[in-house]
PALUM-675054 format. One record per residue (C-alpha): x negated, y, z. Coordinates in steps of 0.1 Angstrom, whole numbers, padded with zeros to 4 digits, always signed. Layout:
// PALUM-675054
XYZ...
END
This chain:
// PALUM-675054
-1332+0335-2045-1310+0345-2016-1328+0359-1985-1319+0329-1963-1323+0301-1988-1342+0272-1972-1330+0280-1937-1309+0254-1920-1284+0266-1893-1266+0244-1869-1235+0261-1855-1221+0248-1823-1195+0275-1816-1158+0283-1817-1134+0312-1823-1150+0342-1838-1184+0356-1829-1206+0326-1833-1188+0313-1864-1189+0348-1881-1226+0350-1874-1231+0316-1892-1208+0328-1920-1230+0358-1926-1261+0337-1927-1243+0313-1952-1235+0343-1974-1272+0351-1973-1280+0316-1985-1285+0295-1954-1274+0259-1952-1249+0261-1923-1237+0229-1907-1208+0236-1883-1206+0210-1855-1172+0207-1840-1158+0186-1812-1135+0157-1820-1106+0181-1817-1122+0208-1838-1126+0245-1834-1095+0259-1816-1094+0288-1842-1082+0263-1868-1048+0265-1852-1046+0302-1847-1032+0313-1881-1004+0332-1865-1029+0356-1850-1031+0374-1884-0997+0363-1897-1017+0342-1923-1003+0312-1941-1017+0278-1931-1014+0248-1954-1032+0215-1959-1056+0232-1983-1055+0268-1972-1063+0283-1938-1075+0319-1945-1075+0330-1908-1100+0302-1901-1119+0307-1933-1126+0344-1927-1152+0331-1901-1160+0298-1918-1166+0301-1955-1195+0282-1972-1202+0258-1944-1204+0220-1940-1183+0204-1913-1195+0177-1889-1177+0164-1859-1196+0147-1831-1185+0133-1798-1213+0149-1776-1201+0130-1746-1214+0098-1761-1250+0088-1764-1249+0083-1801-1230+0116-1807-1256+0134-1786-1285+0117-1803-1270+0128-1837-1270+0164-1825-1306+0162-1815-1315+0148-1849-1298+0177-1865-1319+0201-1844-1351+0183-1855-1346+0196-1890-1330+0229-1881-1343+0265-1880-1315+0281-1860-1290+0269-1834-1260+0293-1830-1238+0287-1800-1213+0305-1779-1208+0278-1753-1214+0291-1718-1248+0284-1702-1235+0258-1677-1218+0239-1705-1250+0239-1726-1270+0227-1696-1246+0198-1692-1253+0188-1728-1290+0194-1726-1288+0222-1752-1297+0253-1731-1327+0272-1744-1350+0261-1715-1341+0224-1722-1348+0224-1759-1376+0249-1765-1404+0224-1758-1388+0196-1779-1381+0220-1808-1407+0247-1805-1399+0264-1839-1361+0265-1832-1344+0299-1830-1318+0295-1802-1291+0321-1808-1267+0324-1779-1235+0345-1780-1226+0356-1744-1197+0373-1728-1214+0394-1701-1251+0386-1705-1274+0359-1690-1280+0377-1657-1259+0394-1630-1229+0384-1610-1206+0379-1640-1230+0359-1662-1208+0328-1659-1174+0345-1665-1155+0336-1696-1158+0365-1720-1135+0374-1749-1132+0402-1774-1104+0419-1754-1120+0414-1720-1158+0417-1721-1159+0440-1752-1128+0462-1751-1119+0463-1715-1152+0462-1697-1170+0487-1720-1145+0516-1716-1133+0513-1752-1097+0502-1744-1091+0528-1716-1109+0558-1731-1103+0556-1769-1066+0562-1771-1051+0597-1766-1045+0608-1731-1011+0597-1718-1007+0570-1745-1017+0541-1724-1045+0516-1732-1056+0510-1768-1038+0480-1785-1068+0466-1804-1070+0442-1833-1088+0410-1826-1124+0404-1837-1138+0439-1835-1162+0430-1807-1168+0395-1820-1177+0407-1855-1199+0434-1841-1217+0408-1822-1221+0387-1854-1237+0416-1872-1262+0422-1844-1269+0385-1840-1275+0381-1877-1302+0408-1875-1317+0393-1844-1319+0359-1860-1336+0374-1890-1361+0392-1868-1368+0360-1848-1374+0341-1881-1399+0367-1892-1417+0365-1859-1418+0327-1863-1435+0332-1897-1462+0351-1880-1466+0330-1848-1452+0296-1857-1431+0297-1825-1393+0300-1822-1374+0323-1798-1342+0329-1779-1319+0355-1793-1288+0365-1773-1261+0391-1778-1232+0396-1754-1198+0412-1760-1204+0436-1731-1238+0445-1745-1224+0453-1780-1194+0472-1764-1218+0494-1745-1240+0500-1776-1210+0509-1799-1196+0532-1771-1230+0548-1763-1218+0583-1772-1187+0578-1750-1209+0565-1722-1230+0597-1724-1198+0618-1723-1186+0599-1692-1220+0601-1675-1220+0638-1680-1186+0644-1666-1163+0646-1696-1127+0637-1687-1116+0607-1707-1093+0597-1723-1086+0630-1742-1058+0642-1765-1061+0660-1798-1062+0694-1782-1093+0686-1762-1113+0679-1793-1149+0688-1801-1136+0717-1822-1105+0723-1844-1125+0717-1876-1132+0681-1866-1098+0667-1858-1068+0648-1871-1038+0666-1887-1004+0653-1898-0988+0662-1931-0952+0668-1938-0948+0631-1948-0958+0619-1914-0992+0606-1926-1025+0618-1912-1059+0630-1923-1092+0637-1906-1106+0671-1912-1144+0672-1909-1155+0708-1915-1184+0703-1891-1207+0730-1906-1194+0763-1892-1208+0781-1922-1180+0766-1943-1153+0777-1918-1145+0809-1937-1142+0790-1970-1117+0766-1953-1097+0794-1938-1094+0811-1972-1083+0778-1988-1054+0774-1964-1043+0809-1970-1054+0823-1937-1087+0842-1943-1081+0865-1914-1088+0836-1889-1125+0836-1899-1129+0872-1890-1108+0871-1858-1132+0876-1828-1115+0846-1811-1129+0823-1838-1156+0842-1858-1186+0830-1838-1196+0794-1831-1192+0800-1793-1157+0815-1797-1148+0788-1823-1155+0760-1798-1140+0779-1768-1107+0784-1785-1104+0750-1800-1069+0742-1785-1053+0773-1798-1068+0769-1832-1057+0732-1834-1021+0743-1828-1025+0769-1857-1039+0742-1880-1011+0718-1870-0985+0742-1884-1005+0747-1916-1010+0710-1924-0973+0703-1916-0963+0723-1946-0974+0697-1972-0978+0660-1975-1012+0644-1969-1017+0637-2006-1015+0674-2013-1041+0682-1987-1063+0654-1999-1063+0668-2034-1070+0704-2024-1098+0695-2000-1114+0672-2025-1114+0699-2052-1133+0721-2028-1157+0694-2016-1146+0699-1980-1153+0668-1959-1122+0649-1949-1105+0615-1952-1070+0603-1953-1062+0579-1924-1056+0547-1943-1039+0516-1930-1053+0481-1929-1028+0471-1956-1044+0497-1979-1079+0483-1978-1076+0453-2002-1065+0477-2029-1089+0505-2022-1108+0511-2054-1139+0521-2035-1139+0489-2015-1132+0468-2047-1160+0485-2067-1185+0477-2040-1173+0442-2034-1164+0448-1998-1132+0428-2002-1122+0398-2024-1088+0386-2033-1088+0348-2033-1064+0321-2045-1067+0286-2030-1062+0254-2050-1026+0252-2038-1017+0287-2049-1020+0303-2015-1033+0339-2018-1054+0358-1993-1080+0385-1990-1115+0380-1976-1138+0407-1963-1174+0402-1975-1204+0404-1952-1218+0438-1941-1250+0438-1961-1259+0438-1998-1292+0429-2013-1305+0440-2047-1316+0404-2053-1281+0390-2048-1253+0399-2072-1221+0403-2051-1201+0392-2081-1217+0358-2076-1206+0354-2040-1193+0320-2032-1160+0315-2014-1161+0278-2005-1132+0273-1980-1132+0251-1950-1122+0215-1950-1108+0191-1925-1126+0184-1892-1156+0162-1899-1153+0164-1937-1191+0162-1942-1201+0141-1912-1210+0110-1932-1229+0130-1958-1249+0149-1932-1257+0118-1911-1269+0100-1943-1293+0130-1949-1306+0123-1914-1314+0087-1923-1283+0070-1908-1273+0038-1928-1238+0033-1941-1233+0005-1916-1244+0027-1887-1222+0055-1897-1192+0031-1900-1200+0017-1866-1200+0053-1851-1166+0060-1867-1153+0028-1852-1165+0037-1817-1152+0073-1820-1187+0087-1816-1181+0108-1847-1151+0120-1867
END
């Protein structure tokens, strides 16, 4: 039995954060019903964002957030469409939405509006900037509320390089991980009390949390952004090999510094008074980084990877996104999955961020999305709607 089997999730969200939350819960066994507008989730048409193919049967960019769901399309501007949404919530355990509060209020779906009617419902709300404060109603996106407002975009790149050019979804998917945990906690509380709850996570909130060490640095006066020569110390820094690739050296434990110096053929550095004590080692980090730059530039990164690995010295080669689908460690742990659609289109999916001993990752399902409203009739029939009523709703464009 999967951890979320028996839990029904209604997802009323678009783009990335809300849908990815629902996808994680689906991977954990929840029955996820994605409710779209008559025009569908805008992310259906964003395949170019990841240079992904998009065919009648294959839309991997959309599926990364929407595997293993059922798809319903309701016209919530009509009475019958709205009533169908309320019927869905009668049998639901969780509502996931990233609609702004004022939009939810207009549909009668804000937490304060539904908590009395559905007292056991977990109302999970993805926000941009939080539910209080002067910016609570601003539209929030991954690049704005998460990267820009939190300091990540300005302070993560090297000094003088200009702002970070991020990939999409980092903040959204971080929200999804936090929200999934919050929903699980709220469901546990409901088991104890019989009462639902509101769970909210904002992009700014998760940006601040992820950047908490940087926030401490900024609060305490560290000048940011920094370059490589203003590192913590030279033993914890990036170095470029003769082939132009990079690795991260992580000789954090000063006790292993002499061993490292001997390995690179410069044992005298470890006894030099400028570096031989922890205080001196930290104080002269810039000079020492320049020395190590010249050392690492003598051989390609693969050489250094082998030598450091043989001596169990902590390090890692800076891989590229393109390398991850073929990483034997990622494959062995089922972190990635290469998938082929029915029409022959190939893609790679990244699995959810949690494994359970009770769930064999080799048995993960990869049920791709279908067209807008593909399961509308089936789901409405489950709610007790007759074939005649469903046909009438199609005719009146109350559903799709």
